[in-house]
MARMIVEX-131497 format. One record per atom (N, C-alpha, C): x, y, z. Coordinates in steps of 0.001 Angstrom, whole numbers, padded with zeros to 6 digits, always signed. Atoms other than C-alpha are relative to their C-alpha. Layout:
<pts>
XYZ/...
</pts>
This chain:
<pts>
+000856-001173+000000/+000000+000000+000000/+000904+001239+000000/-000802-001223+000062/+001448+003355-000990/-000704+001127+000760/+000531-001144-000756/+000848+006793+000557/-001381+000425-000498/+001271-000452+000581/-001943+007719-001830/-001131-000940+000400/+001022+000977-000391/-003860+004491-001128/-000382+000158+001471/+000251-000171-001423/-003484+005027+002607/-000857+001244+000254/+000779-001232-000167/-004756+008592+002374/-001441-000179-000474/+001350+000239+000510/-007738+007486+000260/-000812-000852+000968/+000686+000856-000977/-008587+004759+002804/-000421+000805+001220/+000324-000823-001164/-008449+007250+005653/-001142+000958-000317/+001067-000911+000398/-010655+009676+003731/-001339-000736-000086/+001226+000805+000073/-013203+006885+003077/-000554-000275+001397/+000414+000271-001382/-013261+006245+006831/-000457+001269+000708/+000494-001241-000573/-014183+009889+007398/+001067+000859+000660/-001081-000794-000575/-010794+011218+008410/+000172+001273-000822/-000242-001268+000660/-010278+014866+007611/+001488+000336+000017/-001414-000388+000066/-007019+016664+006899/+000628+000237+001384/-000547-000269-001341/-006623+017746+010548/+000311-001294+000751/-000214+001273-000672/-007017+014216+011877/+001197-000741-000600/-001136+000665+000659/-004572+012851+009286/+001313+000664+000391/-001221-000725-000394/-002029+015555+010126/+000376-000348+001434/-000247+000350-001398/-002405+014757+013811/+000546-001426+000113/-000476+001379+000015/-001963+011033+013132/+001452-000062-000464/-001375+000011+000521/+001165+011641+011054/+000978+000618+000993/-000845-000648-000995/+002577+013978+013681/+000256-000951+001175/-000115+000954-001099/+001911+011390+016385/+000929-001156-000383/-000858+001088+000475/+003546+008652+014313/+001455+000452-000078/-001356-000537+000107/+006582+010860+013671/+000635+000106+001391/-000515-000114-001373/+006974+011599+017409/+000369-001372+000554/-000254+001368-000510/+006739+007892+018230/+001250-000591-000637/-001196+000502+000694/+009363+007000+015602/+001259+000661+000556/-001147-000715-000575/+011699+009666+017028/+000332-000537+001389/-000216+000577-001326/+011201+008240+020544/+000695-001354-000103/-000603+001322+000196/+012042+004754+019315/+001449+000143-000442/-001363-000231+000483/+015111+006052+017479/+000912+000457+001135/-000797-000470-001146/+016328+007902+020607/+000305-001146+000956/-000192+001140-000899/+015828+004777+022722/+001023-000971-000564/-000962+000903+000640/+017737+002664+020214/+001413+000563+000062/-001316-000637-000070/+020609+005179+020119/+000559-000088+001415/-000449+000066-001391/+020766+005248+023919/+000434-001419+000346/-000331+001402-000243/+020767+001448+024057/+001335-000357-000649/-001252+000245+000719/+023553+001300+021448/+001172+000671+000715/-001064-000723-000707/+025580+003930+023332/+000381-000733+001285/-000280+000731-001233/+025253+001973+026594/+000772-001281-000285/-000707+001220+000377/+026388-001211+024840/+001455+000316-000356/-001351-000404+000388/+029391+000581+023337/+000809+000387+001243/-000700-000407-001226/+030298+002143+026715/+000417-001213+000822/-000313+001218-000759/+030143-001270+028384/+001195-000711-000625/-001122+000639+000691/+032454-002775+025743/+001284+000799+000182/-001177-000852-000145/+034806+000202+025970/+000590-000093+001402/-000502+000115-001371/+035052-000005+029751/+000787-001293+000176/-000691+001292-000093/+036000-003667+029459/+001328+000040-000753/-001233-000076+000784/+038561-002973+026731/+001045+000840+000721/-000956-000860-000707/+040151-000117+028694/+000549-000712+001237/-000473+000786-001136/+040348-002414+031724/+000986-001063-000486/-000849+001060+000536/+041830-005218+029595/+001368+000509-000451/-001295-000517+000461/+044540-002966+028143/+000823+000568+001148/-000769-000371-001175/+045549-001931+031650/-000052+001455+000398/+000136-001388-000434/+044346+001636+032061/-000713-000016+001357/+000578+000063-001349/+043729+002012+035816/-001314+000773+000120/+001315-000614-000220/+040211+002860+036980/+000108+001397+000599/-000076-001245-000750/+041411+005717+039155/+000516+001187-000810/-000536-001099+000808/+042855+007789+036283/-001113+000743-000725/+000970-000839+000694/+040820+010686+034953/+000131-000172-001520/-000238+000214+001428/+042405+010007+031555/-000837-001130-000565/+000850+001126+000425/+040410+006770+031399/-001383+000523-000397/+001316-000580+000277/+037164+008758+031572/+000045+000839-001275/-000143-000831+001187/+038413+011211+028958/+000169-000856-001261/-000167+000899+001145/+039514+008375+026664/-001337-000629-000393/+001316+000581+000262/+036108+006741+026998/-000872+001007-000752/+000803-001033+000650/+034388+010011+026079/+000533+000337-001388/-000607-000314+001294/+036848+010706+023255/-000293-001066-001046/+000275+001105+000932/+036356+007287+021688/-001468+000038-000420/+001429-000080+000317/+032575+007611+021904/-000272+001206-000904/+000147-001206+000832/+032808+011143+020458/+000376-000319-001450/-000443+000344+001366/+034747+009808+017465/-000966-000970-000669/+000912+000985+000581/+032373+006888+016973/-001351+000619-000342/+001308-000609+000249/+029189+008951+017264/+000035+000970-001165/-000133-000946+001097/+030464+011541+014842/+000491-000677-001276/-000453+000743+001171/+031671+008815+012492/+001320+000511-000536/-001250-000606+000441/+035058+010443+012427/+001165-000588+000772/-001215+000536-000600/+037986+008210+013295/+001121+001025-000112/-001062-000965+000249/+040173+010924+011836/-000428+001412+000364/+000487-001303-000427/+038415+013750+013628/+001150+000854+000524/-000993-000915-000557/+040358+016788+014712/+000120-000286+001491/-000212+000287-001407/+041893+015899+018048/-000286+001238+000843/+000245-001242-000751/+041708+019544+019126/-001502+000167+000231/+001454-000125-000152/+037936+019549+018488/-000503-000964+001069/+000394+000979-000997/+037574+016390+020558/+000454+000443+001391/-000503-000484-001293/+039776+017790+023360/-000866+001155+000503/+000826-001156-000372/+037748+021017+023330/-001366-000459+000513/+001303+000529-000408/+034468+019069+023567/+000069-000545+001426/-000148+000606-001325/+035699+017095+026583/+000354+001067+001036/-000421-001055-000924/+037354+020151+028171/-001176+000863+000424/+001172-000829-000311/+034194+022237+027968/-000954-000766+000919/+000904+000836-000792/+032144+019368+029389/+000464-000108+001460/-000549+000193-001346/+034483+019083+032409/+000621+001257+000606/-000550-001240-000525/+035558+022703+032836/+001519-000004+000081/-001463+000088+000054/+039190+022000+031877/+000491+000690-001261/-000554-000516+001244/+041551+023207+029179/+000247-001182-000928/-000222+001111+000933/+042065+021198+026011/+001387-000601+000195/-001355+000524-000224/+045772+020882+026856/+000039-000963+001184/+000010+000910-001151/+045020+019304+030222/-000695-001317-000359/+000673+001225+000456/+042649+016826+028550/+000990-000851-000796/-001012+000685+000804/+045391+015925+026044/+001023-000676+000909/-001038+000499-000910/+047982+015501+028800/-000527-001152+000860/+000604+001015-000866/+045626+013465+031015/-000221-001306-000766/+000182+001195+000837/+044766+011072+028164/+001353-000673-000257/-001330+000526+000313/+048444+010688+027253/+000581-000749+001194/-000505+000640-001210/+049342+009867+030846/-000657-001368+000210/+000715+001274-000164/+046662+007137+031019/+000516-001041-000997/-000514+000922+001025/+047936+005604+027768/+001400-000477+000381/-001361+000368-000417/+051537+005683+029031/-000044-001020+001126/+000134+000940-001114/+050458+003903+032231/-000363-001402-000504/+000398+001300+000550/+048820+001138+030192/+001179-000688-000671/-001114+000580+000747/+051965+000653+028122/+001255-000176+000848/-001148+000193-000885/+054306+000659+031141/+000316-001475+000194/-000170+001440-000225/+053764-003081+031554/-000448-000744-001257/+000403+000813+001147/+053532-005781+028905/-001403-000542+000245/+001362+000498-000080/+049947-006739+028210/-000347-000603-001360/+000306+000642+001294/+048961-009265+025521/-001183+000644-000729/+001164-000650+000631/+045698-007383+024913/+000458+001207-000811/-000540-001139+000749/+047697-004315+023850/+000576-000467-001332/-000584+000535+001234/+049577-006426+021334/-001098-000457-000964/+001121+000444+000835/+046291-007910+020083/-000656+001177-000717/+000680-001158+000576/+044779-004470+019502/+000925+000818-000889/-000895-000921+000699/+047806-002485+018409/+001085-000684-000814/-001006+000719+000771/+050138-005173+017059/+001354+000673+000093/-001342-000581+000048/+053464-003743+015947/-000044+001469-000398/+000124-001400+000419/+052163-000239+015317/+000504+000982+001045/-000471-000871-001071/+053543+001105+018572/+001355+000587-000385/-001226-000722+000341/+056309+003682+018117/+001195-000607+000746/-001160+000673-000581/+059753+002123+018713/+000675+000828+001088/-000708-000849-000962/+061240+005093+020564/-000890+000340+001192/+000911-000389-001086/+058221+006291+022564/-000452-001213+000802/+000478+001197-000685/+056989+002794+023367/-001501-000039+000197/+001456-000027-000121/+053341+003789+023237/-000566+000849-001141/+000595-000780+001096/+050901+005207+020668/-000370+001416+000447/+000521-001338-000299/+049845+008844+020452/-001474-000147+000364/+001434+000035-000338/+046359+009728+021665/-000823-000370-001229/+000729+000281+001238/+045118+009707+018056/+000141-001468-000392/-000234+001397+000368/+046719+006310+017346/-000738-000943+000944/+000685+000831-000982/+045296+004868+020558/-001501-000034-000280/+001448-000079+000240/+041764+006087+019884/-000358-000699-001308/+000265+000629+001294/+041910+005004+016247/+000115-001526+000112/-000164+001443-000193/+043172+001567+017298/-001175-000622+000731/+001137+000518-000766/+040379+001111+019831/-001271+000019-000857/+001178-000087+000871/+037723+002287+017346/+000042-001125-001038/-000145+001077+000989/+039063-000144+014725/-000261-001356+000644/+000207+001256-000718/+039110-002944+017289/-001489-000216+000294/+001441+000119-000264/+035497-002219+018277/-000765-000363-001257/+000668+000321+001256/+034488-002335+014620/+000174-001466-000354/-000204+001418+000290/+036041-005802+014288/-000875-000862+000900/+000878+000749-000908/+034025-006927+017311/-001435-000015-000511/+001365-000081+000545/+030800-005756+015611/-000187-000968-001152/+000105+000846+001206/+031547-007720+012435/-000042-001458+000301/
</pts>
């Protein structure tokens, strides 16, 4: 049944333009509610997976950088931008927490360094041999991109 057929059926049943507009508006609101609920459910699932991954790679719970990394990864995933501007992401997190973008950058970097201080097979599984030879750990961008890529492989 196409739109025209549906409208003709409603008109045969005595529905006027106002009632049809109200019905369509109501249906649109309901679809938006369902979409919001689905997005929230998906976000919660992603956050749960991310928390587990960050724990598995060895980022301590007590570090603020862990929270910032979680938010940064979600920011990149929600915006569909693995290669998003790091400054834009830092600014988003900084504004949300009343910090400067430089402190967000530094805090994330510290959390990543802590994870890479000790050998962890999960790090090798996610990052392989892409870790910088001299630094010994990935940059914030490389870390986030690696985690996003890893999450995508889990979805597939």
